[in-house]
Structure formats: C-alpha cells, structure tokens
C-alpha positions in Angstrom: 91.7 86.6 107.3 93.5 86.2 110.7 92.8 82.4 110.5 94.3 82.3 107.1 97.5 83.7 108.2 97.4 81.5 111.4 96.8 78.4 109.4 99.6 79.1 107.0 102.0 79.6 110.0 100.8 76.6 112.1 102.2 74.5 108.9 105.4 76.0 109.9 105.3 74.9 113.4 103.9 78.1 115.1 101.1 78.3 117.7 99.1 81.1 118.8 97.3 82.4 121.8 95.8 85.5 123.1 96.4 86.7 126.8 95.3 89.9 128.8 98.6 91.7 128.8 99.2 95.2 130.1 102.6 96.7 128.8 103.2 94.1 126.0 101.6 93.9 122.7 102.7 90.3 122.9 105.7 88.1 122.9 107.2 85.3 121.0 108.9 82.1 122.0 111.1 79.8 120.0 112.3 76.4 121.1 114.2 74.7 118.4 112.0 74.6 115.2 108.7 75.4 117.2 107.4 78.8 117.6 104.7 80.4 119.7 103.2 83.8 119.3 101.2 85.2 122.1 99.1 88.5 121.5 97.4 90.8 124.0 93.8 89.6 124.0 92.4 93.2 122.7 94.2 93.6 119.5 91.8 93.6 116.6 92.2 91.2 113.8 94.1 93.5 111.4 96.6 94.5 114.3 97.1 90.6 114.9 98.0 90.1 111.2 100.5 92.9 111.5 101.9 91.6 114.8 102.3 87.9 113.3 104.0 89.6 110.3 106.2 91.7 112.4 107.5 88.5 114.4 108.0 86.6 111.4 110.3 89.5 110.2 112.3 89.3 113.4 112.8 85.6 112.8 113.5 86.1 109.1 116.1 88.8 110.0 117.8 86.6 112.6 117.0 88.8 115.5 116.5 85.8 117.8 119.4 84.3 119.2 120.8 80.6 118.8 119.9 79.5 122.4 117.6 76.3 122.7 114.8 78.5 124.0 114.3 82.1 123.3 111.5 84.5 124.6 111.2 87.9 123.0 108.8 90.6 124.4 107.2 93.1 121.9 106.3 96.3 124.0 103.3 98.6 123.1 105.4 101.6 123.7 108.5 101.2 121.6 109.9 104.5 122.6 110.9 103.1 126.0 113.5 100.9 124.2 117.0 101.6 123.6 117.9 103.0 120.0 119.5 99.7 118.9 116.2 97.8 119.9 114.0 100.5 118.3 116.0 99.9 115.0 115.5 96.0 115.3 111.5 96.8 115.7 111.7 99.2 112.7 113.6 96.5 110.6 111.0 93.9 111.6 108.2 96.3 110.5 110.0 97.2 107.1 110.5 93.5 106.4 106.7 92.9 107.0 105.9 95.7 104.7 108.4 94.7 101.9 106.8 91.2 101.9 103.3 92.5 101.4 104.5 94.9 98.9 106.1 91.9 96.9 104.8 91.6 93.3 101.6 89.5 92.9 101.9 85.9 91.4 100.1 87.2 88.3 102.5 90.3 87.9 104.7 90.4 84.9 107.8 90.2 87.6 106.4 87.8 90.3 109.9 87.6 92.0 110.7 88.6 95.5 113.2 91.5 96.1 116.7 89.7 96.7 116.8 90.7 100.5 113.2 89.2 101.0 114.2 86.0 99.0 117.3 85.6 101.3 115.4 86.3 104.4 112.6 83.8 103.5 115.5 81.0 103.0 116.5 82.0 106.5 113.0 80.8 107.7 113.6 77.4 105.8 110.4 78.0 103.8 109.7 75.5 101.0 110.2 77.1 97.4 107.0 78.9 96.4 105.5 78.7 99.9 105.4 82.4 100.7 104.3 83.3 97.3 101.3 80.9 97.6 100.5 82.4 101.1 100.7 85.8 99.9 98.4 85.1 96.9 95.8 83.7 99.3 96.1 86.6 101.6 95.6 89.0 98.9 92.5 87.1 97.7 91.2 87.4 101.4 91.9 91.1 101.3 90.3 91.7 97.9 87.2 90.0 99.2 87.3 92.4 102.3 87.4 95.4 100.1 89.0 98.3 101.4 91.0 96.6 104.3 94.6 97.3 104.6 97.2 95.3 106.8 99.9 97.8 106.9 99.5 101.6 107.7 
C-alpha cells in the first residue's frame, strides 16, 4: 500500500527517503516543481501513508512559501509548536481525512467537496488523477481487510 501511494506521488515529482531522525516525524522539501518527503525510519507503513497525505495537505492548502527552495519540518510533539503552527498542522490533517472521505468513484455522487476540489487544483493535478489514485488506494485497503489509514 505504501509503495502504491509513493508510486502515484512519484508521477507528480515527489521523491522519498527514510532517515534516523530524533525529534522529527520527518520533513518535506520543495524546490520548484520537485518535492521530497523524508520520514523517520521507525514509522510503520500506515503512519508513512498518513505522513505523505499530511504533507500533500500542506502543499494543497498553500502552507509552503513561494521561495525557490522550501524546507518544512514536521515535529513528533506538536504541542511544542505555536498555536498558529498547530492550526496549520490540524488543517493539513483535516485535508488528508477529507480527501480519504471523498466519495468512491462508483458511488452515486463521485465528486469531491468543493474545498477539496479547489485544493487539488492548487496542486496542479490532472483532471481525474486524484479520483483514480483514491480508487486504487481503496482497492488496496479492501484487500488488506480491517486496515485504516486515518485514526
């Protein structure tokens, strides 16, 4: 399942690494259209998927700045962050949950919520790309019966 998410994000110019970090859950780097997500080496596969979607939420919500090179740290202990930073972290989590809660492609209303649809446009995703990726992720989750990504 992790490899499936990574493969889809690689098509959007993401790269991935795992490092032995201490106070960080990971960090993400944006340089122009290229992005790298580095996670702490001890994260289990589902936590890595959550982290990837959380970082995608930051990008979709415009939390990165417009400098040519951006480095954003994701701390394990969010309570150490300022209230404004905690709100951004919560917003990225909520975005990831809303993306996963989007209707399935086979449902009677397969459209994303307007806020999710706008933020997906901010990412520059091709039309239908996110829906197709979510359908594949749901199929992988169904085959892993009882596994939940978001808690």
